[in-house]
C-alpha positions in Angstrom: -87.2 45.8 -131.5 -89.8 43.3 -132.8 -88.9 41.5 -135.9 -91.1 40.1 -138.6 -93.8 38.8 -138.3 -94.2 40.3 -134.9 -93.3 43.9 -135.8 -96.9 44.6 -136.9 -98.2 44.2 -133.3 -96.2 47.2 -132.0 -98.6 49.6 -133.7 -101.6 47.9 -132.2 -100.6 48.2 -128.5 -103.0 51.1 -128.0 -105.8 48.9 -129.1 -104.7 45.9 -127.1 -108.1 44.8 -125.7 -109.5 44.4 -129.3 -106.3 42.8 -130.5 -106.4 40.2 -127.7 -109.8 39.1 -128.8 -108.6 38.3 -132.4 -105.2 36.8 -131.9 -104.5 33.4 -130.5 -101.4 31.3 -130.4 -100.9 27.8 -131.8 -101.1 24.8 -129.5 -98.0 24.0 -127.5 -97.1 20.3 -127.4 -97.6 18.6 -124.0 -99.4 21.7 -122.6 -103.1 21.3 -122.4 -104.0 24.3 -120.3 -105.8 27.2 -122.1 -103.2 28.4 -124.6 -101.3 31.5 -123.4 -101.0 34.6 -125.6 -98.4 34.5 -128.4 -95.1 36.0 -127.2 -95.5 39.6 -128.5 -99.0 39.9 -127.0 -97.7 38.4 -123.7 -94.9 41.0 -123.7 -97.4 43.8 -124.5 -99.5 42.7 -121.5 -96.4 42.5 -119.3 -95.5 46.1 -120.3 -99.0 47.3 -119.3 -98.8 45.9 -115.8 -98.2 48.4 -113.0 -94.7 48.0 -111.4 -94.7 48.5 -107.7 -93.1 47.0 -104.6 -94.9 44.0 -103.2 -97.8 44.6 -100.8 -97.9 43.3 -97.2 -98.6 39.7 -96.5 -100.6 40.7 -93.4 -103.9 38.8 -93.3 -102.8 36.2 -95.8 -103.6 32.5 -95.4 -104.4 29.6 -97.8 -108.0 29.7 -96.6 -108.3 33.2 -98.2 -108.2 31.5 -101.6 -110.7 28.6 -101.2 -109.9 25.6 -103.5 -110.6 23.1 -104.9 -114.2 24.1 -105.8 -116.7 21.8 -107.6 -116.8 22.7 -111.3 -118.6 19.8 -113.0 -120.7 17.0 -111.4 -118.7 15.6 -108.5 -115.4 16.9 -110.0 -113.5 19.7 -108.4 -111.1 22.0 -110.3 -108.1 19.8 -109.3 -109.6 16.6 -110.7 -110.7 18.4 -113.9 -107.1 19.5 -114.4 -105.7 16.1 -113.7 -108.0 14.6 -116.3 -107.3 17.4 -118.8 -103.5 17.3 -118.5 -103.1 13.5 -118.2 -103.0 10.6 -120.6 -105.4 7.6 -120.2 -106.7 9.0 -116.9 -109.3 6.8 -115.1 -111.4 8.2 -112.3 -113.4 6.6 -109.5 -117.0 7.4 -108.6 -115.8 10.4 -106.6 -114.0 11.8 -109.7 -110.5 11.1 -108.2 -107.8 10.1 -110.6 -106.9 6.5 -109.9 -104.6 5.8 -112.9 -103.0 7.5 -115.8 -99.8 9.3 -116.6 -98.8 13.0 -116.5 -96.0 14.9 -118.2 -94.7 17.7 -116.0 -93.7 20.7 -118.1 -91.9 22.3 -115.2 -89.2 19.6 -115.0 -89.8 17.2 -117.9 -90.8 14.2 -115.7 -93.4 11.7 -116.6 -95.4 10.5 -113.6 -97.6 7.5 -113.3 -99.3 8.2 -110.0 -101.7 11.1 -109.2 -100.1 11.2 -105.7 -96.9 12.5 -107.4 -98.8 15.3 -109.2 -99.7 18.8 -108.0 -102.0 21.2 -109.7 -99.9 24.3 -109.8 -101.2 27.8 -109.7 -99.1 29.5 -112.3 -99.4 32.7 -110.3 -99.4 31.4 -106.7 -102.1 32.8 -104.4 -99.5 34.3 -102.1 -98.0 36.2 -105.0 -101.4 37.3 -106.0 -102.1 38.5 -102.5 -99.1 40.8 -102.4 -99.8 42.1 -105.9 -103.4 43.2 -105.3 -105.6 40.2 -104.4 -105.6 41.4 -100.7 -108.3 43.8 -101.7 -110.5 41.2 -103.4 -113.6 39.6 -101.9 -113.3 35.9 -100.9 -115.5 35.0 -103.9 -113.1 36.7 -106.2 -110.2 34.9 -104.7 -112.0 31.6 -105.0 -112.6 32.2 -108.7 -108.8 33.0 -109.1 -107.8 29.8 -107.3 -110.1 27.6 -109.5 -109.8 29.4 -112.8 -110.1 26.9 -115.7 -110.6 29.6 -118.4 -107.1 31.1 -118.2 -103.6 29.5 -118.2 -103.5 29.4 -114.4 -103.9 25.8 -113.4 -101.4 23.1 -114.6 -100.7 19.6 -113.6 -96.9 19.2 -112.8 -94.7 17.1 -110.6 -95.3 17.7 -106.9 -91.5 18.0 -106.4 -91.2 20.9 -108.9 -94.2 22.7 -107.6 -93.2 22.4 -104.0 -89.6 23.5 -104.8 -91.1 26.7 -106.3 -93.5 27.4 -103.4 -94.9 30.9 -103.8 -91.8 32.4 -105.4 -92.1 34.6 -108.4 -90.1 34.4 -111.7 -87.4 36.6 -110.2 -86.3 33.7 -108.0 -87.7 30.6 -109.7 -87.9 29.4 -113.3 -89.0 26.1 -114.6 -86.0 23.7 -114.5 -86.9 22.6 -118.0 -85.7 25.6 -120.0 -88.0 24.8 -123.0 -91.0 25.5 -120.8 -89.9 29.0 -119.7 -91.5 30.7 -122.7 -94.9 29.1 -121.9 -94.5 29.9 -118.2 -93.8 33.6 -118.8 -96.7 33.9 -121.3 -99.1 32.3 -118.9 -97.9 34.4 -116.0 -98.4 37.6 -118.0 -101.8 36.6 -119.1 -103.0 35.8 -115.6 -101.6 39.0 -114.1 -103.0 41.1 -116.9 -106.5 39.6 -116.7 -106.7 40.0 -112.9 -105.1 43.5 -113.0 -102.3 42.4 -110.6 -99.1 44.3 -110.2 -95.5 43.2 -110.8 -92.2 44.1 -109.2 -89.3 45.4 -111.3 -87.4 42.2 -110.7 -90.4 40.1 -111.6 -90.9 42.0 -114.8 -87.3 41.8 -115.8 -87.2 38.0 -115.2 -90.4 37.5 -117.3 -88.9 39.5 -120.1 -85.8 37.3 -120.1 -88.0 34.2 -120.3 -90.0 35.7 -123.1 -86.7 36.3 -124.9 -86.4 32.4 -125.1 -89.5 32.2 -127.2 -88.7 31.1 -130.8 -90.1 33.5 -133.5 -92.7 32.1 -135.8 -91.2 31.4 -139.3 -92.6 33.7 -142.0 -95.4 31.9 -143.7 -95.4 28.9 -141.4 -96.3 27.7 -138.0 -94.1 27.3 -134.9 -92.8 23.8 -134.3 
């Protein structure tokens, strides 16, 4: 059961698309990706996803999700995210990050070299493939792999991103427990926007992570 001040959203679930256009969450410290939905809206999106078994991986390959695509001037999506998520980032003439620091919300590490940073797809391409992206065009998959408008791309430590691989929330959670609320909200946002499916185990794991979100104090902002 939702408690105040979230209880009011329960009655609005039938009008979710309009509600999503009017509600936005406050900024989350140290996270500069597009702000995920507030927890009750993320949960509502999660509950609207179709629950099915994962699809076949037949035909999948990283080349089916072309990245990193140019997005501005000489900068590709990866370099844009490195600049967005870092502090004091300096870039060369080819738009590559040559100095700066990055805080990895997956594991709480601060990194001083771009070589130690990965740009993580919150929903990995392989997971997207087996939850519906196998039916997309290559152009649609390229858009997904370079999406800067939704909370899909995030600069994190290479070690944490590679330890996750393409595993879903049912078998991997951010080691930094404080980031699990953000991770689940972002995952639900991305899957809802792209009309991807979830497995029963995936949905349950996301629900558990959303349970870690702290309620907003009545009459105040989250801290």
